[in-house]
C-alpha positions in Angstrom: -23.1 20.4 17.3 -24.9 20.5 14.0 -22.2 22.7 12.5 -19.5 20.2 13.8 -21.3 17.3 12.1 -21.8 19.2 8.9 -18.1 20.2 8.8 -17.1 16.6 9.4 -19.3 15.3 6.6 -17.8 17.9 4.3 -14.4 16.9 5.4 -14.9 13.3 4.4 -16.1 14.3 1.0 -13.3 16.8 0.6 -10.6 14.3 1.5 -12.0 11.9 -1.0 -12.0 14.7 -3.6 -8.5 15.7 -2.7 -7.1 12.3 -3.8 -9.7 11.4 -6.5 -11.6 13.4 -9.0 -15.3 12.7 -9.7 -14.3 9.9 -12.0 -12.0 8.3 -9.4 -8.8 9.7 -11.0 -5.7 10.5 -9.0 -4.9 14.2 -8.7 -1.5 15.7 -7.5 -1.7 18.1 -4.6 -0.6 21.0 -6.8 -3.8 20.8 -8.8 -6.2 20.9 -5.9 -7.6 24.4 -5.8 -7.9 26.0 -2.4 -6.8 22.7 -0.7 -4.8 24.2 2.1 -7.4 26.9 3.0 -10.3 24.5 2.9 -8.5 21.9 5.1 -7.6 24.6 7.7 -11.2 25.8 7.8 -12.6 22.3 8.3 -10.1 21.6 11.1 -12.2 23.9 13.3 -15.1 21.3 13.2 -12.7 18.5 13.9 -11.4 20.2 17.1 -14.9 20.0 18.6 -14.9 16.2 18.2 -11.3 15.4 19.4 -8.5 17.0 21.2 -6.3 19.7 19.5 -3.3 17.4 19.1 -5.4 14.6 17.7 -7.1 17.0 15.2 -3.8 18.3 13.8 -2.4 14.7 13.6 -5.5 13.6 11.7 -4.8 16.4 9.2 -1.2 15.3 8.9 -2.4 11.7 8.2 -4.7 13.0 5.4 -1.7 14.9 3.9 0.4 11.7 4.1 -2.1 9.8 1.9 -1.4 12.2 -1.0 2.0 10.5 -1.3 0.5 7.0 -1.5 2.0 5.1 -4.4 5.0 7.4 -4.9 7.1 7.0 -1.8 8.0 3.3 -1.7 10.0 1.8 -0.2 9.7 4.8 2.1 6.7 5.4 4.3 3.9 7.9 3.7 4.3 10.8 6.0 2.5 14.1 6.6 3.4 17.1 8.7 1.6 20.3 10.0 3.2 23.3 11.6 1.0 25.2 14.2 1.6 28.4 16.2 -0.9 30.0 18.5 -3.7 28.0 17.0 -2.9 28.9 13.4 -1.6 26.5 10.8 1.6 28.2 9.4 2.9 25.3 7.2 2.1 21.8 6.0 3.6 19.2 3.7 4.0 15.5 3.0 6.6 13.2 1.6 5.8 13.3 -2.1 8.3 10.9 -3.7 11.1 8.6 -2.7 14.4 10.4 -2.8 12.8 13.9 -2.4 12.3 16.1 0.7 10.6 14.5 3.7 7.3 15.8 5.1 9.0 17.9 7.8 11.1 19.8 5.3 8.1 20.3 3.0 6.1 21.8 5.9 9.0 24.1 6.8 9.4 25.2 3.2 5.6 25.9 3.0 5.9 27.9 6.2 8.6 30.2 4.8 6.7 30.5 1.5 3.8 31.9 3.5 6.1 34.5 5.0 5.9 32.9 8.4 8.6 32.0 10.9 8.6 28.4 12.3 10.5 29.5 15.5 8.6 28.5 18.6 6.0 26.5 16.6 4.6 23.0 17.2 5.3 20.4 14.5 2.8 17.5 14.1 4.3 14.6 12.1 2.8 11.1 11.6 6.2 9.3 11.9 9.2 10.0 14.0 11.7 12.4 12.3 14.7 10.7 10.7 18.1 11.4 12.2 20.4 9.8 9.6 21.8 10.7 6.2 20.2 8.8 3.4 19.0 10.3 0.1 18.1 13.4 2.1 19.6 15.0 5.2 18.3 14.3 8.7 14.9 15.9 9.5 16.0 16.3 13.1 18.6 18.9 11.8 15.9 20.8 10.0 13.7 20.8 13.1 16.4 22.1 15.4 17.7 24.7 12.9 14.1 26.1 12.5 13.8 26.6 16.3 10.6 24.5 16.7 9.8 24.2 20.4 7.5 21.2 20.4 7.1 18.1 18.2 4.1 15.8 18.3 4.8 12.3 16.9 2.2 9.8 15.8 4.3 6.6 15.5 7.9 5.7 16.2 10.0 4.7 13.2 11.1 1.1 13.6 13.8 1.5 11.0 17.0 0.6 13.0 18.6 3.7 11.6 16.1 5.7 13.5 14.3 3.6 16.1 13.7 6.3 18.8 17.0 8.1 18.1 15.3 11.0 16.3 13.1 11.6 19.4 16.0 11.3 21.7 18.1 13.8 19.8 15.3 16.4 19.8 14.7 15.9 23.6 18.4 16.2 24.3 18.4 19.6 22.5 15.5 20.9 24.6 12.6 20.2 22.2 9.5 19.1 24.0 8.3 15.8 22.3 4.9 14.2 22.7 4.6 10.7 21.5 1.8 8.3 20.5 -0.9 10.7 19.3 -3.2 8.6 17.1 -0.5 6.0 17.3 -2.6 3.0 16.2 -4.0 4.9 13.2 -0.5 6.1 12.2 0.9 2.6 12.5 -1.9 1.2 10.4 -1.3 3.8 7.8 2.2 2.6 7.4 1.7 -1.1 7.9 3.3 -1.8 4.6 6.5 0.1 5.6 6.6 -1.5 9.0 6.2 -5.0 7.6 8.9 -4.4 5.0 11.4 -3.1 7.6 10.7 -6.0 10.0 10.6 -8.9 7.6 12.6 -7.6 4.5 9.8 -9.1 2.3 6.9 -7.5 0.5 3.5 -6.9 2.2 1.1 -9.0 0.2 -2.5 -8.1 -0.4 -4.6 -10.8 -2.0 -7.4 -9.5 -4.2 -10.1 -11.4 -6.0 -13.7 -10.9 -7.3 -16.4 -13.5 -7.2 -20.1 -14.0 -7.5 -22.5 -14.8 -4.6 -22.0 -18.5 -5.4 -18.2 -18.2 -5.3 -17.3 -18.2 -9.0 -14.5 -16.1 -10.4 -15.5 -16.9 -14.0 -18.3 -18.4 -15.9 -18.3 -22.1 -16.7 -16.7 -21.4 -20.1 -13.9 -19.3 -18.6 -15.2 -15.8 -19.3 -14.4 -13.5 -16.3 -15.2 -10.1 -17.9 -16.7 -8.7 -15.8 -17.6 -10.2 -12.5 -17.7 -6.8 -10.6 -18.9 -3.3 -11.7 -16.9 -0.3 -12.8 -16.5 1.2 -9.3 -14.8 -2.0 -7.9 -12.6 -2.2 -10.9 -11.5 1.4 -10.5 -10.6 0.7 -6.9 -8.4 -2.2 -8.0 -6.6 0.1 -10.4 -6.1 2.5 -7.6 -4.4 -0.3 -5.6 -2.2 -1.1 -8.6 -1.0 2.5 -8.3 -0.6 2.4 -4.5 1.3 -1.0 -4.2 4.7 -1.6 -5.8 3.9 -4.7 -7.8 1.1 -6.9 -9.1 1.6 -10.7 -9.2 -0.2 -13.4 -11.2 0.5 -16.9 -12.4 1.5 -18.1 -15.9 -2.0 -19.6 -16.3 -3.6 -16.2 -16.0 -1.3 -14.7 -18.6 -1.9 -17.6 -21.0 -5.7 -17.4 -20.7 -6.3 -13.6 -20.4 -3.2 -12.0 -21.9 -3.6 -9.2 -19.4 -1.9 -5.8 -19.4 -1.5 -5.6 -15.6 -1.1 -1.9 -15.7 -2.8 1.0 -14.0 -5.3 2.7 -16.3 -5.9 5.8 -14.1 -4.3 9.0 -15.5 -1.4 10.6 -13.6 -0.7 7.3 -11.8 2.2 4.9 -11.9 2.2 1.4 -13.3 3.1 -1.5 -10.9 6.0 -3.8 -11.4 4.6 -7.0 -13.0 5.6 -10.3 -11.4 4.7 -13.6 -13.2 5.1 -16.9 -11.4 6.0 -19.3 -14.1 7.6 -22.5 -12.9 8.8 -23.7 -16.3 9.0 -20.4 -18.1 6.2 -21.3 -20.6 4.5 -17.9 -20.9 4.1 -17.1 -24.7 6.8 -14.8 -25.9 4.1 -12.9 -27.9 2.1 -12.1 -24.7 1.5 -8.5 -23.8 3.5 -8.6 -20.6 6.6 -9.9 -22.4 6.3 -7.6 -25.4 6.0 -4.5 -23.2 8.6 -5.4 -20.6 10.9 -2.5 -21.7 8.1 0.0 -21.0 6.8 -1.6 -17.7 9.2 -3.5 -15.5 8.4 -7.2 -15.6 9.8 -10.0 -13.5 9.4 -13.7 -14.1 9.8 -16.0 -11.2 10.8 -19.5 -12.5 12.5 -22.7 -11.5 14.0 -23.4 -14.9 17.7 -23.4 -15.5 17.5 -23.4 -19.3 19.8 -20.5 -20.2 18.5 -20.2 -23.8 15.0 -20.0 -22.6 15.9 -17.4 -20.0 17.9 -15.4 -22.5 14.9 -15.2 -24.8 12.9 -13.3 -22.2 15.8 -11.2 -21.0 16.4 -10.0 -24.6 12.9 -8.5 -24.6 13.5 -6.6 -21.3 12.2 -9.1 -18.8 14.0 -9.9 -15.6 14.1 -13.6 -14.7 14.5 -14.6 -11.0 15.4 -18.3 -10.6 14.1 -19.8 -7.3 13.8 -23.3 -5.8 10.8 -25.6 -6.5 8.3 -26.3 -3.7 5.6 -28.9 -4.3 6.2 -28.6 -8.1 5.8 -24.9 -8.2 7.8 -21.7 -7.5 8.9 -21.4 -3.9 7.0 -18.3 -2.8 8.8 -17.8 0.4 12.2 -17.7 -1.4 10.7 -15.4 -4.1 9.5 -13.0 -1.4 13.0 -12.7 0.0 14.4 -12.1 -3.5 11.8 -9.4 -4.2 12.5 -7.8 -0.9 16.2 -7.6 -1.7 15.1 -5.7 -4.8 13.3 -3.1 -2.7 9.8 -4.3 -3.7 7.9 -3.5 -0.5 4.3 -4.5 -1.5 2.4 -6.8 -3.9 -1.1 -6.9 -5.1 -1.8 -10.6 -5.6 -4.3 -11.0 -8.5 -3.8 -14.7 -9.0 -6.1 -17.5 -9.9 -7.2 -20.2 -7.5 -4.0 -22.3 -7.6 -1.7 -19.3 -7.0 -3.9 -17.9 -4.2 -3.9 -21.3 -2.5 -0.2 -21.6 -2.8 0.3 -18.1 -1.4 -2.0 -18.8 1.6 -0.4 -22.1 2.2 3.1 -20.5 2.1 2.0 -17.9 4.7 3.0 -14.9 2.5 -0.5 -13.2 2.4 -1.0 -10.4 4.9 -4.5 -9.2 4.0 -7.3 -9.9 1.6 -9.6 -7.7 -0.4 -12.6 -9.8 -1.5 -15.1 -8.3 -3.9 -18.5 -10.0 -4.1 -20.9 -9.3 -7.0 -24.7 -9.6 -6.6 -25.0 -12.4 -9.2 -25.0 -16.1 -9.5 -23.2 -18.1 -12.3 -23.4 -21.7 -11.3 -21.4 -24.4 -13.0 -19.8 -27.3 -11.2 -16.5 -26.8 -13.0 -16.5 -23.0 -12.9 -13.3 -21.7 -11.2 -13.3 -20.6 -7.6 -10.9 -18.0 -6.0 -9.0 -20.4 -3.9 -8.3 -23.9 -5.2 -5.5 -26.4 -4.3 -6.0 -29.4 -2.0 -7.9 -27.3 0.6 -8.2 -27.7 4.3 -9.6 -30.9 5.8 -12.0 -29.1 8.2 -13.7 -25.6 8.5 -12.0 -25.0 11.8 -8.6 -25.3 10.1 -9.4 -22.6 7.5 -7.7 -19.2 7.0 -9.5 -16.8 9.2 -9.8 -13.0 8.7 -9.3 -10.6 11.6 -9.9 -6.8 11.8 -12.5 -7.2 9.2 -14.3 -4.4 7.3 -17.2 -4.4 4.9 -18.0 -1.7 2.4 -20.4 -1.2 -0.5 -18.4 -0.3 -3.7 -20.9 0.7 -6.4 -23.1 -2.4 -7.0 -20.7 -4.8 -5.2 -19.5 -5.6 -1.7 -15.9 -5.5 -0.5 -14.8 -7.5 2.5 -11.3 -6.9 3.8 -9.3 -8.4 6.6 -5.9 -9.6 7.8 -5.0 -13.2 7.5 -4.9 -14.8 11.0 -2.4 -17.6 10.5 -2.5 -18.5 14.2 -6.0 -19.9 13.8 -5.2 -21.9 10.7 -3.6 -25.3 10.4 -0.3 -24.2 8.9 3.0 -25.6 10.0 6.3 -24.0 9.2 9.4 -26.1 8.7 13.0 -25.1 9.8 13.6 -23.5 6.4 10.6 -21.2 6.7 8.5 -23.1 4.2 5.0 -24.3 4.7 
């Protein structure tokens, strides 16, 4: 028992190290010395705590996380090949448009000098069965002679939707479904939301003091939280497709809105600017040719729009709702551009508008152990507000973690408990 607990503790530390270096920097799998050998060794301890199928699926989930930030709008997927209690291959979906996890695992198997015939394949998401940017994974599974496939979650993409499992079963492959299903579905909640709604999954993030201030009375907001929390936010900028702020944030802070972790990707920048008033000399405009930047505006001034477009910006014109950009319409436009997720880093007004519009899926709230005071100091959610505490926006499935010197509370927005009414056009 002591050995099992020790192995599990080491596993947690190792998984963290696999994705982040000691400074919180992202590392590609190819640069992780001894990664495969160490994972396989630690799996022995995991099997004492859970069933064999669950243990291998957990390993596949950890592999899937290595693709986080690179696969959008595809899901993150991991796969492990096992025969007679030995891992003979493993892989994950590394980038959109490249080989899927199943094919990576099969390639790894052959590189080890092993044969996949008669093996069991553990995969976090149902194998695809259609031709897209890559061939069907069901073909690869059948050609390899795999005898059993263990699936974490079904793929709700209409192009798959159970068809992959049906094809395998029809050809004599034994399929076991639903192993760690809830965990696998949660891992790909962004993908599932995007497939169902055709709009981005929105994560609202803000940092505040114990007395609810996001900046000092004079407007200075650097820094509310410590370095560990800020590093985690940059990690989210890598993991989600885009970051969204309002024109006011750009005017006051002139932010870069990039990811400052090495070997990571920059998010698409989305600026909600009703009248297209963002200064041309601002950093986000001047660097639009290096980092994709989209302005959402209600203006129809062609000359004004052309000025931004000439510098590499994209301008999306949407309707006006309550004097501001219609966020519901904007989400549909962004979804059509294959933007599957957004990190909302807005000020109080944009956060309120996003909540009121019903587009926020979850919240990451960082709380710093300090007090700033100031009756006029800005708060994370402004607007007109709710008329009663019972009508507020409630968080469900909450978590709490200590991040360095700060606290982070996360949760999904439970709109069913808030006083939000949708009209026939889908607006709030």
